[in-house]
C-alpha positions in Angstrom: 120.8 80.3 100.0 122.5 82.4 97.4 124.7 81.2 94.6 126.2 84.6 93.8 129.7 83.0 93.6 128.6 80.7 90.8 130.2 81.3 87.4 129.8 78.7 84.7 133.0 80.0 83.1 135.0 79.5 86.4 133.4 76.1 87.0 134.3 75.0 83.5 137.9 76.3 83.9 138.3 74.5 87.2 136.8 71.2 85.9 138.7 71.2 82.7 142.1 72.0 84.3 141.4 69.5 87.1 140.6 66.8 84.6 143.7 67.6 82.5 145.9 67.4 85.7 144.2 64.2 86.7 144.7 62.6 83.2 148.3 63.6 83.3 148.7 62.1 86.8 147.0 58.9 85.6 149.3 58.6 82.6 152.5 59.5 84.5 151.8 57.1 87.3 150.9 54.2 84.9 147.4 53.7 86.4 145.6 51.0 84.5 143.8 52.7 81.5 140.6 50.7 82.3 140.5 52.4 85.7 141.2 55.9 84.3 137.5 56.9 83.6 136.6 56.1 87.2 139.6 58.1 88.4 138.6 61.0 86.2 135.0 60.8 87.6 136.4 61.0 91.1 138.5 64.1 90.2 135.4 65.8 88.6 133.3 65.0 91.6 136.0 66.4 93.9 136.4 69.6 91.9 132.7 70.2 91.8 132.3 69.6 95.6 135.3 71.9 96.3 134.0 74.7 94.0 130.5 74.8 95.6 131.7 74.4 99.2 134.2 77.2 98.7 131.5 79.4 97.3 129.0 78.6 100.0 131.3 78.5 103.0 134.0 80.9 101.9 136.5 78.9 103.9 139.6 77.4 102.3 140.2 74.8 105.1 136.6 73.6 105.2 136.1 73.4 101.5 139.2 71.3 101.0 138.3 69.2 104.0 134.8 68.5 102.5 136.2 67.9 99.0 138.8 65.4 100.4 136.1 63.6 102.4 134.1 63.2 99.1 137.2 62.1 97.2 138.2 59.6 99.9 134.7 58.2 100.2 134.5 57.8 96.4 137.9 56.1 96.4 137.0 53.7 99.2 133.7 52.7 97.6 135.2 52.3 94.1 138.1 50.3 95.6 135.6 47.8 97.0 133.5 47.7 93.8 136.5 47.2 91.5 138.7 45.2 94.0 141.5 47.7 93.6 143.5 49.5 96.3 141.8 52.8 97.2 145.0 54.8 96.5 144.5 54.1 92.8 141.4 56.3 92.9 142.3 58.6 95.8 145.5 60.0 94.4 144.0 61.2 91.1 141.0 62.6 92.9 142.9 64.7 95.4 145.6 65.9 93.0 143.1 68.5 91.9 143.1 70.0 95.4 146.9 70.4 95.8 147.7 74.1 96.2 150.5 74.3 93.6 150.1 78.0 92.8 149.9 79.0 96.4 153.0 76.9 97.2 154.8 78.6 94.3 153.9 82.1 95.5 154.8 81.2 99.1 158.3 80.1 98.0 158.7 83.1 95.7 157.8 85.4 98.6 160.3 83.6 100.8 163.1 84.0 98.2 162.2 87.6 97.7 162.1 88.3 101.5 158.5 89.5 101.3 157.4 88.4 104.7 153.8 89.7 104.3 153.2 87.7 101.1 155.0 84.7 102.6 152.7 84.7 105.7 149.5 85.2 103.7 150.3 82.5 101.0 151.9 80.2 103.5 148.9 80.2 105.8 146.6 79.4 102.9 148.9 76.6 101.7 148.9 75.1 105.1 145.1 75.4 105.5 144.6 73.6 102.2 147.1 70.8 103.0 145.6 70.3 106.4 142.1 70.2 105.0 143.1 67.5 102.5 145.0 65.5 105.1 142.3 65.6 107.8 139.5 64.7 105.3 141.5 61.7 104.1 142.3 60.5 107.7 138.7 60.8 108.9 137.2 58.8 106.0 140.0 56.2 105.9 139.8 55.6 109.6 136.0 55.2 109.4 136.3 52.8 106.6 139.0 50.8 108.4 136.8 50.6 111.5 133.8 49.5 109.5 135.7 46.8 107.7 137.3 45.6 111.0 133.8 45.4 112.5 132.4 43.5 109.5 135.4 41.1 109.6 134.9 40.5 113.4 131.2 40.0 112.9 131.8 37.4 110.2 134.3 35.5 112.3 131.7 35.1 115.0 129.3 33.3 112.7 
């Protein structure tokens, strides 16, 4: 296994910008300041997972899917530990995956009537969005099924 993609400078840039975006999101959305460190940890974990999976797999959809699976799993576990809704930890964690730049370039190409750039950027934007959504749905569904099973088993006792 080769780590030729790895650059400590790129990783630091992604992590720092992701943490800044997450902190801004936490502050704007008025998330309880006591829960902010956990939310930031979730964002850092998500960015790290995304960075390494993108480097190893070289696939935008799969790397975002795996990163959102990690983010959602983290959020669901922390929600149960802290007795807080999972969305409090999920939103800050996945905000780092949102393809803001690609969406901007997609819209700019549309306005400029550059169909080639629109198709390229639009496709990648859709792949990222689908990867995030599918990862969240998979983990949330699994956790719902597990919790329903536990509740059913407890009611039989």
